[in-house]
N, C-alpha and C positions, 0 to 999 in steps of 0.2 A: 021783758026788760033785760034778761041775760043776753039775748041775741043782739040787742043794740050795743051793750057794753063790749061784747065779743067783736063786733064790727069796728067799734072805735079803737079797741086795742090793736086789731089787725091793720087798720089804717095808719096808726102811729108806727107800727113795726115796718110797714111798707115805706112810709115816708122816711123813717130813720135809715133803712137800707138804701133808699135812693140817695139820701144826703151823703152817706158813707161812700157809695159808688161814685157820686159826682166829685167828691173830694179826691178820691183815688185817681180819677181820670185827669183832674187838674194837676195833681202831682206828677203823673206820668207825662203829661203834655209839657209841663215845665222842664222836666229832666230831658226829654227828647229835643226840645228847642235849645236847651243849654248845650247838649252834646253836638247838635248841628252847628251852632255858632262856633263851638270849640274847633271843630274840624275845618270849617270854612275859613275862619280868621287865621288859624295857625298855618294852614296851607298857604294862604296869601302872604303871611309874614315870612315864612321860610322861603317861599318863592322870591319875595323881594330881596331878601338877604342873598340868595343864590345868584340872582341876576345882576344885582347892583353893587355887590361887594367883591373886592379883590382878595379878601381874606379867606381862610380855610372854612369851607362849608360845615365841616364836621366838628366844629368847636362847640363848647357848652353854651356860649352866648346865642348861637343860632337857635337852639332848641330850649332855652331857659323858659321862655314864656309858655311853650307847650308843656314843659315839665311841671312848672308850678301850677298852672291852670289845671293840668291833669290831676294833680293832687286834690284841688278843690272839686273838680268834677267827680272824682272818686268818692269824696265825702257826700256829695249830693246824691250819687247813686246809692250809697249806703243808707242815707236817710229815706230814700224813696223805696228801695227794694228790701231793705232790712239787712241785718247781719247774716241771715241764713238764706240769702238769695240763691247761692249756688248749691248749697248742700242742705236743702230743706228737709223736713220730716217726710214729705211725700217722695222726695228723691231717694231717701234712705229706704223707704218701704219698697219702692220699685226695684232698687238694686238687690235687696234681700230676696224678693220674689224671683228676680232674674237669676241669681246665683243658685237658689233652690231648684229652679227648673233645669239649669245646666247640670246640677248635681244629680237630679232625678234621671235625666236622659243619659248621663254617663254610666249609671248603674243598671240601665235596662238592657 
């Protein structure tokens, strides 16, 4: 009987892990499509302003859509990758090991 319960628990854990992974993939896919549309549409808009407008290309109005949409994209990235995306715990550990190795070779 214990073996059956163990298999059932293992199946639930596997299914839960699968659902978490599937959710993560959907979040990443959503962010990457958002970033792709950001680049494509803003290049198009800036290009249209550059070719069809006689005014100064380097004005704030030319890049305002990209600027404000970029803020939104940044918040989307923060939601998907988390606040420690750049400086995660694993990054800290790798850097500590790297500096320890450099220090070790310096004294040899």
